[in-house]
C-alpha positions as CSV (number, residue, x, y, z in Angstrom):
1,M,-101.7,18.9,76.4
2,A,-101.5,20.4,72.9
3,H,-101.8,18.6,69.6
4,P,-98.5,18.8,67.7
5,S,-100.4,20.2,64.7
6,S,-101.3,23.4,66.8
7,Y,-97.7,24.6,66.8
8,R,-96.3,22.7,63.8
9,P,-94.2,25.2,61.8
10,K,-94.6,25.5,58.1
11,P,-92.1,23.1,56.1
12,G,-91.0,26.2,54.1
13,E,-90.0,28.1,57.3
14,I,-87.5,25.5,58.5
15,P,-84.1,25.6,57.0
16,T,-82.2,22.6,55.6
17,D,-79.0,23.7,57.4
18,P,-77.5,21.9,60.3
19,G,-78.6,23.1,63.7
20,V,-80.0,22.7,67.2
21,Y,-83.6,22.8,68.2
22,R,-85.6,23.2,71.4
23,F,-89.2,22.2,72.2
24,R,-90.8,24.3,74.9
25,D,-94.1,23.5,76.9
26,K,-96.9,26.0,77.5
27,D,-95.2,27.5,80.4
28,G,-92.1,28.3,78.2
29,R,-90.0,25.6,79.7
30,V,-87.5,23.7,77.5
31,I,-88.5,20.2,77.5
32,Y,-86.2,18.7,74.7
33,V,-82.9,19.8,73.0
34,G,-81.7,18.0,69.8
35,K,-79.3,18.6,67.0
36,A,-79.6,17.6,63.3
37,K,-77.6,17.7,60.0
38,S,-81.0,19.0,58.4
39,L,-83.3,20.9,60.5
40,R,-86.2,20.4,58.1
41,S,-85.9,16.7,57.8
42,R,-85.4,16.1,61.6
43,L,-88.3,18.4,62.7
44,S,-90.7,17.2,60.1
45,S,-90.2,13.6,61.7
46,Y,-91.8,14.7,64.9
47,F,-94.9,16.1,63.2
48,Q,-96.2,12.9,61.8
49,D,-99.0,10.6,63.0
50,I,-98.8,10.4,66.7
51,G,-99.7,6.7,66.6
52,Q,-96.5,6.1,64.4
53,L,-94.2,7.7,67.0
54,H,-92.3,6.1,69.7
55,P,-94.2,6.5,73.0
56,R,-91.7,8.9,74.5
57,T,-91.5,10.9,71.3
58,A,-95.4,11.3,71.4
59,S,-95.3,12.2,75.0
60,M,-92.7,14.9,74.3
61,V,-94.6,16.4,71.3
62,T,-97.9,16.5,73.0
63,S,-96.3,18.1,76.1
64,G,-94.7,20.8,73.8
65,A,-96.4,24.1,72.7
66,S,-93.7,25.5,70.5
67,V,-90.5,24.7,68.8
68,E,-87.4,26.9,67.9
69,W,-84.2,26.4,66.2
70,T,-80.7,27.9,65.9
71,V,-78.8,27.3,62.5
72,V,-75.1,26.7,62.8
73,T,-72.1,26.3,60.4
74,T,-70.8,22.8,61.1
75,E,-71.9,19.7,63.0
76,V,-69.1,20.2,65.5
77,E,-70.8,23.6,66.4
78,A,-74.1,21.7,66.7
79,L,-72.4,19.3,69.0
80,Q,-71.1,22.1,71.3
81,L,-74.3,24.1,71.3
82,E,-76.5,21.1,72.0
83,Y,-74.3,20.1,74.9
84,S,-74.5,23.8,76.3
85,W,-78.2,23.9,76.1
86,I,-78.7,20.4,77.6
87,K,-76.5,21.6,80.6
88,E,-78.2,24.9,81.0
89,F,-81.9,23.9,80.6
90,D,-81.8,20.2,81.9
91,P,-84.6,19.1,79.7
92,R,-86.8,16.6,81.2
93,F,-87.0,14.5,78.0
94,N,-83.4,14.4,77.4
95,V,-82.1,11.3,78.9
96,K,-78.9,11.4,80.8
97,Y,-76.6,8.7,79.3
98,R,-74.2,9.1,82.3
99,D,-74.7,8.7,86.1
100,D,-74.8,11.6,88.4
101,K,-72.5,9.7,91.0
102,S,-69.3,11.4,92.0
103,Y,-66.6,8.9,91.6
104,P,-63.5,9.3,93.7
105,Y,-60.1,9.9,91.9
106,L,-56.7,9.8,93.3
107,A,-55.5,13.3,92.9
108,V,-52.1,15.0,93.2
109,T,-52.2,18.8,93.7
110,M,-49.2,19.6,91.7
111,G,-50.2,23.2,91.6
112,E,-49.3,23.6,95.4
113,E,-45.9,24.5,96.5
114,F,-45.7,21.1,98.5
115,P,-48.0,18.7,96.2
116,R,-50.5,16.5,98.2
117,A,-51.9,13.1,97.3
118,Q,-55.5,12.6,98.4
119,V,-59.0,11.3,97.5
120,M,-60.9,13.9,95.5
121,R,-64.5,14.0,94.1
122,G,-66.3,16.4,92.1
123,A,-65.3,18.9,89.2
124,K,-61.6,18.7,88.3
125,R,-59.3,21.6,89.3
126,K,-56.7,23.1,87.4
127,G,-53.0,22.3,88.3
128,T,-54.0,18.7,89.8
129,R,-53.3,15.5,88.4
130,Y,-56.0,12.7,88.5
131,F,-55.8,8.8,88.3
132,G,-58.9,6.9,88.2
133,P,-62.0,6.9,88.7
134,Y,-62.0,4.2,91.4
135,A,-65.1,2.4,92.5
136,H,-64.5,3.1,96.1
137,A,-62.5,5.5,98.2
138,W,-61.0,2.8,100.2
139,A,-59.2,1.4,97.2
140,I,-57.4,4.6,96.8
141,R,-56.4,4.7,100.5
142,E,-54.9,1.2,100.0
143,T,-53.1,2.3,97.0
144,L,-51.6,5.3,98.9
145,D,-50.7,3.2,102.0
146,Q,-48.6,0.8,99.8
147,A,-47.1,3.4,97.4
148,M,-46.1,5.9,100.2
149,R,-43.2,3.5,101.2
150,V,-41.5,4.4,98.0
151,F,-42.8,7.7,97.2
152,P,-43.1,9.4,100.7
153,M,-45.0,12.5,99.8
154,R,-47.4,14.6,101.8
155,T,-51.1,13.2,102.2
156,C,-52.0,15.5,105.1
157,S,-54.5,18.5,105.1
158,A,-53.3,22.1,105.0
159,G,-54.2,22.5,108.8
160,V,-52.2,19.6,109.8
161,F,-49.3,20.7,107.6
162,K,-49.4,24.1,109.2
163,R,-49.6,23.0,112.8
164,A,-46.7,20.5,112.2
165,G,-44.5,23.5,110.9
166,Q,-45.4,25.5,114.0
167,V,-44.6,22.9,116.6
168,G,-41.6,21.7,114.7
169,R,-42.8,17.9,114.9
170,P,-44.0,15.9,112.0
171,C,-47.0,13.7,112.2
172,L,-47.0,9.9,112.8
173,L,-46.4,9.2,109.0
174,G,-43.4,11.3,109.1
175,Y,-41.9,9.3,112.1
176,I,-42.5,5.8,110.3
177,D,-41.0,7.3,106.9
178,K,-44.2,7.2,104.9
179,C,-43.8,10.9,104.5
180,S,-40.6,12.9,103.7
181,A,-41.9,15.6,106.3
182,P,-41.5,18.8,104.2
183,C,-43.5,20.5,107.1
184,V,-40.5,20.3,109.3
185,G,-37.9,20.9,106.5
186,R,-36.5,17.3,106.0
187,V,-36.8,17.9,102.4
188,D,-37.2,21.1,100.6
189,A,-39.9,22.2,98.1
190,D,-37.9,21.0,95.1
191,E,-37.0,17.6,96.7
192,H,-40.7,17.0,97.7
193,R,-41.8,17.9,94.2
194,A,-39.5,15.5,92.6
195,I,-41.0,12.8,94.8
196,A,-44.5,13.8,93.8
197,E,-43.6,13.8,90.0
198,E,-42.1,10.3,90.3
199,F,-45.3,9.2,92.0
200,C,-47.4,10.6,89.1
201,D,-45.1,8.8,86.6
202,F,-45.6,5.5,88.4
203,M,-49.3,5.9,88.5
204,A,-49.3,7.0,84.8
205,G,-47.9,3.7,83.7
206,E,-44.2,4.0,84.0
207,S,-44.1,1.3,86.6
208,S,-41.3,-0.8,85.4
209,R,-38.7,1.7,85.6
210,F,-39.2,2.2,89.4
211,V,-39.4,-1.5,90.0
212,K,-36.1,-2.2,88.1
213,R,-34.4,0.7,90.0
214,L,-35.3,-0.6,93.3
215,D,-34.3,-4.1,92.3
216,K,-30.8,-2.7,91.3
217,K,-30.4,-1.0,94.6
218,M,-31.5,-3.9,96.5
219,R,-28.8,-6.2,94.9
220,E,-26.2,-3.5,95.4
221,A,-27.0,-3.2,99.2
222,S,-26.9,-7.0,99.4
223,D,-23.5,-7.2,97.8
224,A,-22.3,-4.5,100.2
225,L,-23.5,-6.6,103.1
226,E,-26.1,-3.9,104.1
227,F,-28.8,-6.5,104.7
228,E,-31.1,-4.2,106.5
229,Q,-31.2,-1.8,103.7
230,A,-31.7,-4.8,101.2
231,A,-34.7,-6.0,103.1
232,R,-36.3,-2.7,103.0
233,L,-35.9,-2.3,99.4
234,R,-37.3,-5.8,99.1
235,D,-40.3,-4.9,101.0
236,D,-40.6,-1.6,98.8
237,I,-40.7,-3.8,95.7
238,A,-43.4,-6.0,97.1
239,A,-45.5,-2.8,98.1
240,L,-45.3,-1.6,94.4
241,E,-46.1,-5.1,93.0
242,R,-49.1,-5.0,95.2
243,V,-50.3,-1.7,93.9
244,L,-49.7,-2.9,90.3
245,E,-51.7,-6.1,91.0
246,K,-54.8,-4.0,91.5
247,S,-54.6,-2.8,87.9
248,A,-54.1,-5.5,85.4
249,V,-52.0,-5.1,82.4
250,V,-54.4,-5.3,79.2
251,F,-52.4,-3.5,76.4
252,G,-48.7,-4.2,76.1
253,D,-48.2,-1.0,74.2
254,G,-48.9,1.5,77.0
255,T,-52.0,2.4,75.4
256,D,-54.4,5.3,76.9
257,A,-58.0,4.4,76.0
258,D,-61.6,4.4,77.2
259,V,-63.6,1.2,76.3
260,F,-67.4,1.6,76.2
261,A,-70.0,-1.3,75.9
262,L,-73.8,-1.1,76.0
263,A,-76.5,-3.5,76.7
264,D,-80.1,-2.4,76.0
265,D,-83.8,-3.4,75.8
266,E,-86.9,-1.6,74.8
267,L,-86.8,0.6,77.9
268,E,-83.3,0.9,79.4
269,V,-79.5,0.8,78.4
270,A,-76.7,-0.4,80.7
271,V,-73.4,1.5,80.1
272,Q,-70.0,0.2,81.0
273,V,-66.7,1.9,80.6
274,F,-63.1,0.8,81.4
275,H,-60.5,3.4,81.7
276,V,-57.0,2.2,80.5
277,R,-54.1,4.4,81.2
278,G,-50.5,3.2,80.4
279,G,-51.9,-0.3,79.2
280,R,-53.3,-0.8,82.7
281,I,-57.1,-0.6,83.8
282,R,-57.0,2.3,86.3
283,G,-60.9,2.7,86.7
284,Q,-64.3,1.3,85.9
285,R,-67.7,2.9,85.9
286,G,-71.1,1.5,85.1
287,W,-74.6,2.8,85.3
288,V,-78.2,2.2,83.8
289,A,-80.3,4.9,82.1
290,E,-83.8,5.1,80.6
291,K,-83.5,4.5,76.8
292,E,-84.5,7.6,74.8
293,F,-86.3,7.3,71.4
294,E,-82.9,6.6,69.6
295,T,-81.0,4.1,67.8
296,V,-78.0,2.5,69.4
297,P,-75.5,4.8,67.3
298,E,-77.3,7.9,68.6
299,V,-77.1,6.5,72.1
300,V,-73.4,6.3,71.7
301,G,-73.1,9.8,70.2
302,H,-75.1,11.3,73.4
303,L,-73.1,9.2,75.7
304,L,-69.7,10.5,74.6
305,Q,-71.1,14.1,74.4
306,Q,-72.3,13.9,77.9
307,L,-69.3,12.2,79.4
308,Y,-66.6,14.3,77.8
309,G,-68.4,17.5,77.6
310,G,-67.4,18.9,81.0
311,E,-64.0,17.3,80.9
312,E,-60.7,19.0,80.6
313,G,-58.5,18.0,77.9
314,E,-56.6,15.5,79.9
315,G,-59.9,13.8,80.6
316,V,-60.2,12.7,76.9
317,P,-57.7,9.7,76.1
318,R,-56.0,9.0,72.8
319,E,-58.3,6.3,71.8
320,V,-61.9,5.8,72.5
321,L,-63.3,2.5,71.7
322,V,-67.0,1.9,71.2
323,P,-69.3,-0.9,70.2
324,V,-70.8,1.1,67.3
325,L,-69.8,4.4,65.6
326,P,-72.0,7.3,66.4
327,E,-74.0,8.6,63.3
328,D,-71.7,11.7,62.9
329,A,-68.5,9.8,63.9
330,A,-66.3,12.4,61.9
331,S,-67.8,15.4,63.8
332,M,-67.6,13.5,67.1
333,G,-63.9,12.6,66.5
334,D,-63.1,16.3,65.6
335,W,-65.0,17.6,68.7
336,L,-63.2,15.1,71.0
337,S,-59.8,16.1,69.3
338,G,-60.6,19.7,70.0
339,L,-61.2,19.0,73.8
340,R,-58.0,16.9,74.0
341,G,-55.8,19.2,72.0
342,S,-54.6,16.5,69.8
343,R,-55.8,13.7,67.6
344,V,-58.3,11.2,69.2
345,D,-59.0,8.0,67.5
346,L,-62.6,7.1,67.7
347,R,-63.4,3.5,66.5
348,V,-64.7,0.1,66.9
349,P,-61.9,-2.6,67.7
350,Q,-61.9,-5.4,65.2
351,R,-59.2,-7.9,66.5
352,G,-56.6,-8.5,69.2
353,D,-56.3,-7.3,72.8
354,K,-58.7,-4.4,72.3
355,K,-61.5,-6.6,70.9
356,T,-60.9,-9.1,73.8
357,L,-61.2,-6.3,76.3
358,M,-64.4,-4.8,74.5
359,E,-66.1,-8.3,74.9
360,T,-65.2,-8.2,78.7
361,V,-66.8,-4.9,79.0
362,E,-69.9,-6.1,77.2
363,R,-70.2,-9.0,79.5
364,N,-70.1,-6.6,82.4
365,A,-72.8,-4.4,80.7
366,T,-75.1,-7.4,80.1
367,Q,-74.8,-8.5,83.6
368,S,-75.4,-5.0,85.0
369,L,-78.6,-4.6,83.0
370,A,-79.9,-8.1,84.2
371,R,-79.2,-7.2,87.8
372,H,-81.0,-3.9,87.4
373,K,-84.1,-5.4,85.8
374,V,-84.4,-7.8,88.7
375,A,-83.9,-5.0,91.2
376,R,-86.3,-2.5,89.6
377,A,-88.8,-4.8,87.9
378,G,-92.0,-3.0,87.7
379,D,-90.7,0.4,88.9
380,L,-91.8,2.4,85.6
381,T,-95.2,0.7,85.8
382,A,-95.5,1.6,89.5
383,R,-94.7,5.2,88.9
384,S,-97.3,5.5,86.0
385,Q,-99.8,3.7,88.3
386,A,-99.2,6.1,91.2
387,L,-99.8,9.2,89.0
388,Q,-102.9,7.7,87.6
389,Q,-104.3,6.8,91.0
390,L,-103.6,10.3,92.4
391,Q,-105.4,11.8,89.3
392,E,-108.4,9.4,90.1
393,F,-108.7,9.7,93.9
394,L,-108.1,13.4,93.9
395,E,-110.4,14.0,90.9
396,L,-107.7,16.0,89.0
397,D,-108.0,17.0,85.3
398,E,-104.6,15.5,84.3
399,S,-101.9,13.2,85.8
400,P,-99.9,15.3,88.1
401,L,-96.5,15.2,86.2
402,R,-94.9,17.8,88.5
403,I,-95.6,17.6,92.3
404,E,-94.3,20.0,94.9
405,C,-94.3,19.2,98.6
406,Y,-93.8,21.6,101.4
407,D,-92.9,21.2,105.1
408,I,-92.2,23.6,108.1
409,S,-89.4,22.7,110.7
410,H,-88.8,24.6,114.0
411,V,-88.3,24.2,117.8
412,Q,-90.9,25.8,119.8
413,G,-91.7,28.4,117.1
414,T,-87.9,29.5,116.8
415,Q,-85.5,29.1,113.8
416,V,-88.4,28.5,111.6
417,V,-87.6,27.3,108.2
418,G,-89.6,25.7,105.0
419,S,-88.7,23.3,102.5
420,M,-89.8,22.5,98.9
421,V,-89.3,19.4,97.1
422,V,-90.1,18.5,93.6
423,F,-91.1,15.2,92.0
424,E,-91.4,14.9,88.1
425,D,-92.8,11.9,86.7
426,G,-92.7,10.2,90.0
427,L,-89.0,10.8,90.4
428,A,-87.2,13.1,92.7
429,R,-85.8,16.2,90.9
430,K,-83.2,17.5,93.4
431,G,-82.1,20.4,91.3
432,E,-85.5,22.0,91.8
433,Y,-85.5,21.7,95.6
434,R,-85.7,25.1,97.5
435,R,-85.3,26.2,101.2
436,F,-87.1,29.1,102.8
437,I,-86.1,31.0,106.0
438,I,-89.3,32.2,107.5
439,R,-89.4,36.0,107.8
440,G,-92.5,36.3,110.1
441,H,-94.3,38.3,107.3
442,E,-96.8,37.3,104.8
443,D,-95.3,40.0,102.5
444,G,-92.6,38.1,100.7
445,D,-90.6,41.3,100.1
446,A,-90.5,42.2,103.7
447,A,-87.0,42.2,105.3
448,P,-86.2,39.5,107.7
449,S,-87.1,40.2,111.2
450,E,-84.4,40.7,113.8
451,G,-83.7,37.8,116.3
452,P,-85.4,34.6,116.4
453,V,-88.7,34.3,114.5
454,T,-91.6,32.8,116.5
455,I,-94.6,31.8,114.2
456,D,-97.1,29.0,114.0
457,D,-97.1,26.2,111.3
458,T,-100.1,27.6,109.5
459,A,-98.8,31.1,109.1
460,A,-95.4,29.8,108.1
461,M,-97.0,27.6,105.4
462,H,-99.0,30.4,104.3
463,E,-95.8,32.5,103.9
464,V,-93.9,30.0,102.0
465,L,-96.6,29.2,99.5
466,T,-97.3,33.0,98.9
467,R,-93.5,33.6,98.4
468,R,-93.2,30.7,95.9
469,F,-96.4,31.5,93.8
470,R,-95.7,35.2,94.0
471,R,-92.4,34.5,92.4
472,Y,-93.9,32.1,89.8
473,L,-96.3,35.0,88.7
474,K,-93.5,37.2,88.4
475,D,-91.2,34.8,86.4
476,R,-94.1,33.7,84.2
477,D,-94.3,37.3,82.8
478,E,-90.7,37.2,81.7
479,P,-90.0,36.3,78.0
480,R,-90.3,32.5,77.9
481,G,-89.6,32.1,81.5
482,L,-85.9,33.6,81.2
483,D,-84.1,35.9,83.3
484,E,-83.6,39.2,81.4
485,E,-79.9,39.7,82.5
486,T,-78.5,36.3,82.4
487,G,-80.8,34.6,79.8
488,R,-81.0,31.5,82.1
489,P,-84.3,29.7,83.1
490,T,-86.0,31.5,86.2
491,R,-86.4,29.3,89.2
492,F,-90.2,29.2,89.4
493,A,-91.3,30.0,86.0
494,Y,-93.8,27.1,85.7
495,P,-96.2,25.7,88.1
496,P,-97.0,22.3,89.6
497,Q,-100.1,20.4,88.9
498,L,-100.3,19.3,92.6
499,V,-99.1,20.8,95.9
500,V,-98.7,18.6,98.9
501,V,-98.3,19.9,102.4
502,D,-97.2,18.1,105.4
503,G,-100.1,18.4,107.9
504,G,-103.8,18.2,108.3
505,L,-106.8,20.6,107.4
506,P,-105.2,23.7,109.0
507,Q,-102.1,23.5,107.0
508,V,-104.1,22.6,103.8
509,N,-106.4,25.6,104.2
510,A,-103.4,28.0,104.8
511,A,-101.7,26.8,101.7
512,A,-105.0,27.0,99.7
513,R,-105.7,30.3,100.9
514,A,-102.3,31.6,99.9
515,I,-102.6,30.3,96.4
516,E,-106.2,31.6,95.9
517,D,-105.2,35.2,97.3
518,L,-102.7,35.4,94.3
519,G,-105.5,34.5,91.9
520,I,-104.2,31.0,91.0
521,V,-106.9,28.4,90.3
522,D,-105.3,25.7,88.3
523,V,-103.1,24.2,91.1
524,A,-104.7,21.4,93.3
525,V,-103.6,21.3,97.1
526,V,-103.8,18.4,99.4
527,G,-102.2,17.6,102.7
528,L,-100.9,14.2,104.2
529,A,-101.5,13.8,107.9
530,K,-98.9,11.6,109.6
531,R,-101.1,10.0,112.2
532,L,-103.5,8.0,109.9
533,E,-101.9,8.7,106.6
534,E,-105.1,10.7,105.6
535,V,-105.1,12.9,102.6
536,W,-106.9,16.3,103.4
537,V,-108.5,18.6,100.7
538,P,-109.2,22.1,101.3
539,G,-112.7,22.9,102.4
540,Q,-113.9,19.3,103.0
541,D,-114.6,18.1,106.5
542,F,-113.5,14.6,106.0
543,P,-110.3,13.3,104.5
544,V,-109.8,11.1,101.3
545,V,-108.6,7.7,102.2
546,L,-106.4,6.0,99.8
547,P,-105.8,2.2,100.1
548,R,-102.9,1.5,102.2
549,T,-101.2,-0.7,99.5
550,S,-101.8,1.9,96.7
551,E,-98.9,3.2,94.7
552,G,-100.6,6.7,95.0
553,L,-100.3,6.7,98.7
554,Y,-96.8,5.4,98.7
555,L,-95.6,8.3,96.3
556,L,-97.3,10.8,98.6
557,Q,-95.4,9.2,101.6
558,R,-92.1,9.5,99.7
559,L,-92.8,13.2,99.0
560,R,-93.7,14.0,102.6
561,D,-90.7,12.1,104.1
562,E,-88.2,13.7,101.5
563,A,-89.8,17.3,102.3
564,H,-89.4,16.6,106.0
565,R,-85.9,15.3,105.7
566,F,-84.9,18.4,103.6
567,A,-86.6,20.8,106.1
568,I,-85.2,19.2,109.3
569,T,-81.7,19.2,107.8
570,F,-81.8,22.9,107.1
571,H,-83.2,23.6,110.4
572,R,-80.5,21.8,112.1
573,Q,-77.9,23.8,110.1
574,R,-79.3,27.2,111.1
575,R,-79.7,26.1,114.8
576,S,-76.2,24.9,115.0
577,K,-75.0,28.1,113.5
578,A,-77.1,30.0,116.0
579,M,-75.6,28.2,119.0
580,T,-72.0,28.8,117.9
581,N,-72.7,32.6,117.4
582,S,-70.1,34.9,119.1
583,A,-71.1,37.6,121.7
584,L,-69.8,40.0,118.8
585,D,-72.5,39.0,116.5
586,G,-75.6,41.4,116.3
587,I,-73.7,44.5,117.3
588,P,-74.9,47.3,115.2
589,G,-72.2,48.4,112.8
590,L,-69.9,45.7,113.6
591,G,-69.4,43.5,110.4
592,E,-67.3,40.3,109.9
593,V,-64.0,42.2,108.9
594,K,-64.1,44.4,112.0
595,R,-64.9,41.5,114.2
596,K,-61.9,39.7,112.9
597,A,-59.7,42.8,113.4
598,L,-60.9,43.0,117.0
599,L,-60.1,39.3,117.7
600,R,-56.6,39.6,116.0
601,H,-55.8,42.6,118.1
602,F,-57.1,41.4,121.6
603,G,-57.0,37.7,121.0
604,S,-60.5,36.7,122.7
605,V,-63.9,38.1,123.4
606,K,-63.1,38.2,127.2
607,K,-60.2,40.8,126.6
608,I,-62.5,42.7,124.2
609,R,-65.2,42.9,126.9
610,A,-62.7,44.1,129.4
611,A,-61.3,46.8,127.2
612,E,-62.3,50.5,127.5
613,P,-63.6,52.5,124.5
614,A,-60.4,54.2,124.0
615,E,-58.6,51.0,123.7
616,L,-61.2,49.5,121.4
617,A,-60.9,52.8,119.1
618,E,-57.2,52.0,118.6
619,V,-58.1,48.9,116.3
620,S,-58.1,49.9,112.7
621,G,-61.7,50.6,111.3
622,I,-63.1,51.1,114.8
623,G,-64.1,54.7,115.4
624,P,-65.0,56.4,118.7
625,T,-68.8,55.9,118.1
626,L,-68.4,52.3,117.2
627,A,-66.1,51.7,120.2
628,A,-68.6,53.1,122.6
629,T,-71.3,50.9,121.0
630,I,-69.1,47.8,121.3
631,H,-68.3,48.6,125.0
632,R,-72.1,49.2,125.8
633,E,-73.2,46.0,124.1
634,L,-70.7,43.7,125.8
635,S,-70.6,45.2,129.3
636,G,-74.2,45.6,129.6
637,T,-74.0,49.3,130.5
638,P,-77.3,51.1,129.5
639,M,-77.1,54.1,127.3
640,E,-77.4,57.3,129.2
641,P,-81.0,58.8,128.5
642,T,-81.3,62.0,126.3
643,V,-83.2,64.8,128.4
644,N,-85.0,67.7,127.2
645,L,-83.1,70.6,129.1
646,M,-86.2,72.8,128.8
647,T,-88.6,70.5,130.3
648,G,-86.6,67.9,131.9
649,E,-88.5,65.1,130.0
650,I,-86.7,61.9,129.1
651,I,-87.1,61.9,125.2
652,D,-84.8,58.7,124.3
653,D,-84.7,56.1,127.0
654,E,-83.7,52.5,125.7
655,R,-84.2,51.3,129.3
656,G,-88.0,51.6,128.8
657,N,-88.4,53.9,132.0
658,D,-91.2,56.2,132.2
659,A,-90.5,59.9,132.1
């Protein structure tokens, strides 16, 4: 680790303008991104006496090897650039103040001809309206089940919708009047869209209008002595009221707002946010993150930046209520307004219903932090202890902050694959995981072999490590570990301190030989054998035995199990794909487009096999030569041997007969 004074820029070189800065480690990897109103003032604060710095800050500046900055015009530009760089480089010292869970939303695909209501996760799509997020998918399904009595819109998949139209019969929901059955023409596209728009209006907060309308219809039906119709309308009103009961009214003026609250200690911060739409609580989210070397206003600023940075305009409400204002509140407000496309009110509630709701959210955050501390007590200490134990038992020069573990998976030497999992600071870094298809060649640039690859574990391990570290050597020579074309970080631009392989001494020696052959000497290699959980070191006849209760052994076991899970999942995917391959696969010159054309023309592989070459050549894109090849491959007819007319010698015999 470098001392900060070794790469400290001269004070006169640093501008006083606003901007964004990046710290890089010795391998050129970005480890921290920050912004500042004055770059000179902010960067100077990092290069003071290390003993006066926050422990996390001290760890960051000692892990760094260089610092660079980009000057911008305004603080809003700094916010945008900082978010872009954090998203692109994913620096290890930038704490994520939002969870990585995918919360379910109630989505209505208004961009389709026949809109569909469904549970949807992940990135938001254009032309789709979202309501939520919900804590559980079953809560959305319960809501839909109740609401479809009044708003009978489509909820089926595209395949079900298409099949119903082909057979002329709706699904069960169509028969019980929970779908208007546009698939069979009961309603046209315009009528169905009107139902979907009314459903969206109801979910957006205009609920009283629909309840009053149903109540009026119910009374009219009762006065006309149509008691069955009145009873149905009564049940519809009850269904809507049950939907409304799930989202309590908190603001009588129909406000759209996100209400944030924090609870923190020296190490961690708990975040809670209530999503209020149309005056009703439509969703709730909560998570706990490690606390960065920041004040609470800075935490709030980064929280808003990360939560709304990837959102479309409709994801930002009219009001954002926070416990304290971020340091650059005016710039943050302008940035949020730019995302929304209209003014966003960023403020701290002082009185009334909004202050009361803020107190409720704060109680949730406090309780969440308390539960988390009980459940995860000692976890940070345990991780630090595990890394220290590995350094001690394996006699490493420094703590293995980055550990990579490799495993091989196959069935009797076929469909061989490898996996690489990465732990940094004792935690899984799933974005760095990689999968390898074993080619059967030690040369990483060789083409994949045809057919199933049969290879033993040691050869496969040697190939995987060779390919990984050959790529590291190539990426290391790129400028600052960045791709020349895209400017993004390369995959393997920096090495681990420790490589762990799943296996005993043979696998360890194969891995060590692969790394040594490439001239790399600063990466330690060990293996963890399953039978007695022994740790093998290259070139040693006896294993290193870690205490059964040690945190170091537990960390190695987690690495090994994760690598095994990742490898066997990939192997099963490839094996399943291989078992379902068509007889048309592997025919030379027959690609996916031509295979589909053949199947469309003949209807099945059986009919293709029975067809003559002339019939095959009638298909668009299939020439006489390819037709003959397909007929030969499917019928099993051997190719006629080529004979030298002068000598009578067979010069090209695929059957392998002697001349």
